[in-house]
N, C-alpha and C positions, 0 to 999 in steps of 0.2 A: 622065226626070223632066219633068214638065210645069211650064213656067215661066210665071208671070203675065206678061201682055203689058206691064205697066208696068215690069217689071224685065228684060225680054228684052234690051233695048239694053245693059244693064250687063254681061251675060255675053258678048254677041256682039260688042260694039264692041271694036275693036283698042285695046291700051294704048299710051299714049305712052311714050317712053323714060323720062321723069321718073317717071311712076307705077310703071313696072316696077321701077326702082331702089329706090323707097320700099318696095314690097311685099317685095322680096328682103331689104332691111335689117331689116324687122320680123320676117320669118321667121327670120333669123339670130339676132336678139336672143332670140326665144322659145325656139329650140332650145338656145342657150347657157345660158339660165336653167334650163331643164329638166335639162341635164347637170350643172350645179352642184348643184341640189337633190338629184339622184340620188347624186352622189358624197358629199355631206355626210351623207347617211343611212347610208352605208357606212363612213365614217372617223370614229372616236371622238376627241374632243379630248383633249389631255394636261391633266389637272387641275392639275398643278404650274405649267404655263405660263399657264393661265387665272388661277390665283391670283396669280402674279407680275404678270400684266398688269393685274389690278384691285386689287392691293395688299391682298388679303385672305388669311387663312390657308387653307391647303389643307384641304379636308374630303374624306376618302376616301369614295368611294361604295361601298356594299356590293356594288353590281352590278359595280364595277370591281376589287374586291379579289380576288386569286387565292385560290382555295379551298385550304385545308390539310386534310390528312387528320386525322381525329379521333384524339386520343391514346387508347391502350388504357387501360382502367380498371386501377388499381393492383391487384396480386395481394392476396388476402386475407391477413391476419396471424393468427398463432396467438393464440387467445383464452385467457383464464384458465380458462374452463370446459373447454376441450379439454385444457389442461395438467393440470388437476385430475383429469380422467378418466384421463389417461395414468398419473399417479402412483398412482391407485387400481387401474389395470388393468381398468377397466370398459369393455369393448368397445362395449357398447350406447351408453353415454354418449359415447364417442369418436366413434362413427359419427354420432350426432346433432349433435355440436358441430363436426364436420369440414365444411369447405367445399372443393370441388375447387380445387386450386392452392395450398392453404395450405402454407407451408413446415413441414417436419417435423423439421428438423435439431435435434439436441440432445435428442430425446425417447426414444431407444432405451435409454439407461442407466436412465432413470426407470421405463420400463415393465419392464425386466429386474428392477429392484429390487422391484417390486410382487409378483413371484412369479407373475404371470398369463401363462402361455405364449401364450394366445390374443391378448393385447394386443401381445406382441412379434411374433407372426406377422402381425397386422394391419398393423403399421408396416412390417415387411420387405416385405410384399406391395405396399405403396404406395411402394416405392423408397427407404426410409431406408437411409443408408449403413451397412453392416454394420461398417465399420472406424472409425466416429466414436469419438474419445476412447480408442481401444484401446491407445495408447501412453502411458497415464497410469494412476494408481491408481483412476480413476473410470470406466474403460471398462465396456461392457456385461457382459463375462464376469465381471469382478470384482464388479460391482454385483449380479449374479445368483448369487453364490458359494453361497448357501444353497439354491439351487433348481437341482438338477442337471439336471432336464429342460430348463430354459431354456439352461443352459450347453451341453448336448448339441445343442440346436437351433442356437445361435449358431455352434458349431464346424462343424456340418453345412453352414451357409450360408456358411462361409469366414472366420469371425472368427479372428484369430491369438491364440495363447496369450500371456498377459502375461509380463513379465519377473519374475524372482524378487523383485527389489527392489520393483516395483510391487505385487505380490501381498502382500509383507510390509507395505508402507506402508498398503495397504487393509485389513490385518488380515483377509485372506480365507483361512481355514485350509484349505478344500478345494483352492483353487488352489495354495497353498504345498505341500501334501502331494502333489498331482499333479505339480508341478514337481520336487520332491525325488525322486519316484519315477523321474524321467527322469535322475537322477544329475547335476545341475548342480554346478558348483564354488561352494560357499557362500562362499569367500574369493577369488573371481575379482577380477582387477584392475578397479577402478572400480565394484565391487558391494559394497553394505553392507546386506544384508538384515536382519541381527540389529539393527543400529543403527536401521534404518528401522522394524522392528516394535516395538522397545522404546519408541521415542519417539512413535509414531503416536497420533493422537487418534481414529482410526477404529475401528470394531468394538467388541467388548465386552472386559471384563477377562478373561473366560474364553478368548476368541479369542487375545488377546495372550499369555496364559500358555501356551496350547498351542503357538503358533508359536515363541515364544522358547525353550521347552523343546526342541522338535524341532530347531530350528536349532543349538542348543548341542550336542545329541546328534549332529548331523551334522558337528560340528567347526568351527562358526563361531567366529571369533576375537573375543572380547568387547572387545578393545582396538583393533580396526580403526577408524580415525578418518577421517571424511569432512569434518571441520570443524564438524560440528554436535555437540550434546551426545552423550556416550558412551552406550553401551548401558546401563551401570549408572545413569547419570543419568536416562536415559529411563524406566527401570523405576521409580526412586525418585520421579520427578515425577508418576507416576500412582497412587502409594500412597494418596492421599487422594481419588481420584476417586469419584464416586457409583457404587455397585455394586462397588467394589473391596474385597477382604477383606484385612485387615492381615496375616493369617497367610500367605495366598497371595502377597502382595507380598514379604514377607520370605523366603519360600521361593525366589522368583526372584532376589532380591538375593544370597542365600547361594549359589544355583546359579552365578551369574556370578562371585562371589568365589572359589568353589571351582575354577572353570575359569580362574583367573588374571587376572580383571578388576582393573585398577589403580584406586586411589582417585584420582579427578581433582577439580579444583576445582569443576567443575559438579556432579559427583556429591555431594561433601560439602556444597555449597551447597543442593542439592535436599533432602538429608537434614535440614539445619538448618531448612528451611522447612516441614517436615511438622507435622501436628497432634501434640498430646501423645501420643495413643494409638499412633502409629507412629514418632515421632521417636526415642524413647529406644532402641528395639531396633535401628533402622537405624544410629544413631551408634555403638552398642556394636559392631556388626559392622564398621563402617568404621574406627573408631579403634583396633580391635584389630590393624590392619595397619600396616606402615611407611608414613609419609606424608611427602612432600617439604615443605620449608619454603615453597615457592612455592604448593603446593596449598592450604594453610591461608590464605595471603594472598588467593588468588583467591576462595576460598569466602567469606571475610569481606568482601571488597570488593564482591561481588555480592549478598550477603545484605541484605535490607531490615530485618530485625530478628532478634535471636538471644537466646535465653534466657541470662541471665547465667551460670548454671552450665554450660550447653553451651559458651558462649564460653570459659570458663576451661579446659574439657577440650580444646577445639580448640587454644588457644594453648599448652597444656602439651605438645602434640606438636611444638612448634617452629614459629616463624613468622618470615618476613622482612618487616618492615613496609614496606619499600620494594622489593618484589619487581620485578625488571626495570625499575628506575627509569630513565626516559628512553627506554625502548623501546616499541614498539607494543603489546606485550602486558603492559604494566606493571599491577601490582595494588597499589593504595595505599588500604587500607581507611579510614583516617581521612579522607583527602581525598575519597573517594567518599561517605562519610557526610555530610561538610560540604556537598558539592554537592547532596545530596538534602535539605538543611536538616533532617536528623534529629538533633536535639540529644540525645535519649535514647540513640541508638546511638553518637554521638560520646562521650558520657560512659561508656557501657559499654566501648568500646574503650580509652579512657584508663584506666579502672579495671583493664582486663586487661593493662595495661603498654604500650600504644601510645605512642610519643613524641609530644609535643605541638607541638614547634617545629622540625620537619624542613623544610628547603628542598630541593625535589626538582629533578632535573636538567632537567625540562621547564619550569622557571621558575615553579613554583607552590609554594604552601604553604597549609596549612589557614587560617591567620590572614588571609592576603591574600584567599582565596576568600570567607571569611565577611564581611570588611569591604566588599569590592566589591559584595556582594549585599545588604548590610544595609539600604541606603536604601529598598529596596522590600519588605523582608521582616523582620518582627519576630522570626521564629525565628532568622534569621541574626544579628541583633543579640544575641540571647541566647547564641548559639554563640560570638560574639566574647568576651563576658563569661566564658563557661566556659573558653575557651582561655587567656585572660589569667590567670584565677584559678588554672588548673592549671599555669601556669608559662611560657606564651609571653611572650617578652621584649617589653615595650611600646615599647622604643626601638630594637629591632633592625631594621635595614633589611630590607624585603621583597625578594624575588628580583629585582624590577625596579628597585630603588634607592629607592623611596619609603619614607618612614617610615609606621608605622601611623596616626599622627595626620594626616599629610598625605593618606593615602588616605581616611580618614574624612571630612576636610574637603572633599575633592574630591567625595565622594558626597553630602555634605550631611546625614548622619545625626547629628542633635543628641544623641541618646541615646548613641551610640558615642563621639562626641567627648567628652562629659562623663565617660564612664566611663574613657576613656584618660587624660584630664587628672587624674582622681581617682587613677589608678594611677601617676602620675608621668611621663607622656609629656612630652617636651621640646617647647616650642611654637615655638622659633626655629631648628630644624634646617633647613638649606638643602637643597633637592632641585633639582638643576640650578640654574636662576636664580630659583626661587620658594621661598616658605615657605608654611606652612599657611594663613596669613591671605591671602596672594596668591591661592591657588587657590580659597579660599572666595569671595573677591570676584569672581574671574573667572567663577565658576559661579553667581553671584547667590544664594549661600547666606548671606543676611544674618544670620539668627539665629546661625549657626555663627560668622560673623565677629565678632559682638558678644561671644560667649563667649570666643573666642580672645583678643580684644583685652583683655577683662577679666582674662585670665590672663597678661598681659604680652607678648602676641605683637606683633611689628611686621612691617612689610613689607620685602621685599628690593628692591622697586622703588618709585620715587616715583609718586604718584597724580596724574594730570592730570585736571582737571575743566574 
């Protein structure tokens, strides 16, 4: 490099020790600064420490936030359009409404019920569980009972046969006949096919008649009891169903009676509840047989209304008005009618000879039930009046020790209080430490308190004000 003569001395002149030290110091400062700048470009600051240093809230930088994998989209859900297509068995509509990944559980029985084999095949080819609901009366094979080609397909694909009980509950005649052909025990322990078929609400009246008839022919016991209504009660309960024929119903009733069916409380109650067209013939058949006194009590306790003439016929067979009093299966017709606030039925039972003033072992009686509910129910107040008029003792202590007037004052029903007073109720009988006026005051029933006071009532306790 050619150096201008004016500057030659600068580069060629020897440096003094002082200048050399200054140059070395400057070079060191420059190199150190460059190193700091380079390192700062490589190391990112901690945002939380910066925020703490400056007293500001930390703001996360999108550049510093760790990336998270995107959540997969939710699987498609079954649409009403698809389910409608399944129910109709329309494969074209099913294909159009279907989205890959759509759950198909719970569709096989609906498709089987449609009678369209192609729809069932479509679902099976897409992995629907062949065993769904098969251990119930609503499984695919029973749903397809009227469509033997679908039943055959399901069995080929591995579906299990239903139990005889499930087939009877489904009222699926083809399945029942197929199972009976395999010689099952119709009276096997824990199995109640006749009871199941007779009481089932599935299928048609013709299906029920065919199955019940065949099961009886196979030796099914009409008195086997699983805790639900008897086979006879089940048949009777369907005699008024739409599509049911009264003559067909009576033929089944007579069939069961001819094979030893006993008249139970639920069977007699079901007969009493039938329409006029079928009730008379059913009662004639049942009442022609021996009936226990408890059966009539159960039937009348469960009935909601009874024709007066039918009621007399039932009571004439004998009745225990306090059947199993104090036990879990007690049947107390008058008390049941009072609890339902059915005044007309209470009167009908009294007309038929029911006692009006019985105190039951469970600590209840008809008058106490009516009084305790009278404050909120005018029908109950009228029942109180009916019971007293028909002989209930207005001053007899109730099972819990209260007097009728005390109970009425406690409930605050002015109508009942006035009626009891008019019938001679004593106003100053002591109940524990209180009288009727005390309990009326304590419950803030001032109109009742004024009426009691006007009839000479006084307090058992001093009043502090």
